[in-house]
Every structure is written in structure tokens, then in C-alpha cells.
N, C-alpha and C positions, 0 to 999 in steps of 0.2 A: 305378418300376423297370420296365425293359423285359424281356420274356422271349422265348425262342426265339432268333431270329437278331439280336436287337436289342442292348441295352446289356449283357446278360449272356449271351453266346453259349453255347449248350448247356444253358441252364436250361429245363426243361420247364414247361408250364402247371401241372402237379401240384406241382413243386418250388416255384414261385412262390406258389401257393395255400397250401402248408404254412407258408411264411415269413409270409404275411399273417395266417393263422389265429393264429399265436403272437405276432405283433408287437402289443404293447400300444398303440402309437400309431395303429395301423390301426383305424378305427371301422367301415368298410364296404368291400366288395370289389366291383369291377366286372370282369367277365370278358367279353372280346370274342373270340369264336371265328370261324372261317371255314371255307370249303369245303376238302375234302381231309383226309385223315388221320383219326385217331380220338382225338386229344388231348382233345377236349371230352367224350368218353365216359368217359375215365379221370378227368377233372376232376369229372364228375358223381358218380362213385363216391366220390371223396375228399370232396366236398361233403356227400354223404349221410352218410358216416361221421362227419364233423366235426359236423354238425347233430345226429346221434344221441347223441354223447358229450359235447356241450357244453351246459351248462344255459342259457346266454344267448348263442347264436351271433350273430356279426356278420351284418348283412344282406348278401346277395349278389345282385347284379343281373347278368344275363347277356344277351348278344345274339349271334346267330350270323349273320354276313354270308354272303350267297350264296343266300338263300332263293329268289331268282328265277332262279338258274342253270338252264339247260336240262338235263333229265335225259339221261343216256347220251352226253354230249358231253364230251370232254376239254377242260378249260379251267383257267385260273388264272393265277398270277404266280409269280415265283421262289420265294416262300415258301409258296404254297398251290396245289396242283394237284388238281383234281377228276377222278378216273378213273371209268369207268362203273360199277364195283362198289363205290365208296366209299359211306359213310354220308352221307345227305343232310343239308343244313343244318337242315331241319325235324326230322329224327330226333335230331340233336344238341340242338336247342333243347328238344325234348320230354324228353330224358334229363336235361337241366339243370333243367327245371321239376319233374320228378318227384323230383329230388334236393333240392329246396327253394329253388333260386334263383328270383328273380323275373325272368322272361324278358320283355324289351321288344322291340318290333318294329324300332326303329332307334335309333342313338346320340343323336339329338336329345332323347330323353326320359330318358336315363340320369341326368343331373345332378339334375333335378327329382324323379325317383323316389327317388334316393338321399337327397336332402335330406328328402323326406317320411318315408322309412324311419328315418333317423337321428333325426328329430324325434320320431317315435313311440317309438323306443328310448330316447332321452334322457328323455322324459316319464315312461316307465315305471320309471325308476331311483329 
């Protein structure tokens, strides 16, 4: 499922997460954030709440693109614009980590990390 301006226009990151939390077929969740806005901070709050109320929460991996974006410079693309006073990618990644998501440095490790987490989860059942 795409979120934001993709396959389900108007669906927020939080809306999508809530659907995945409740979906029995979803075994793990990968969150990809980006520069600009504060959607990832709201997602971190929802992840924290989900992990606190759920006895066996699904593993969540997160990555925030834009960690190397220069500070104080307006930049981005049509879907993500970083303004000078916006929350940084590093701050978003930190909030997601504090909420219980496993934050990875780049998308190339997401699949292996999720495979590892799902293997651990399945072995524990």
C-alpha cells in the first residue's frame, strides 16, 4: 500500500500504520520517512502507543532519508520540502528509535533486518 500522495491519496503515515497494526496478515512494518514536515514525529507517537498496549507488537523498522541534507537550506522535491525551521531527519530518526522502531541507516539493510526480526519473532511463538 502506498501512503501520502501515492496509491491512496490523502492517507497519512499514521493512518497507514494503524491499518498495518490491525491487519492480521501484516507480520512486520517498514517506515520510510523523509525530510520536511512532521509526519514521522506523529508516527513515532502512534508506534509508542501501539507498543505499550500490544503484548506481542509487530517489528517495525524505520529509516529517514535526508540525513545528509544541509542545515538551513530550503530543498526537497514535490512531496518533501525541508524548510529552515523544520525538524531534521536525525531528530525524526531519534523519535522513531525512542518509540521502539529499529532505525536503520539506509534502505539496503531493511530487508535483511526485517527477515532477522521476523525469524526471532516466529521462533519465540
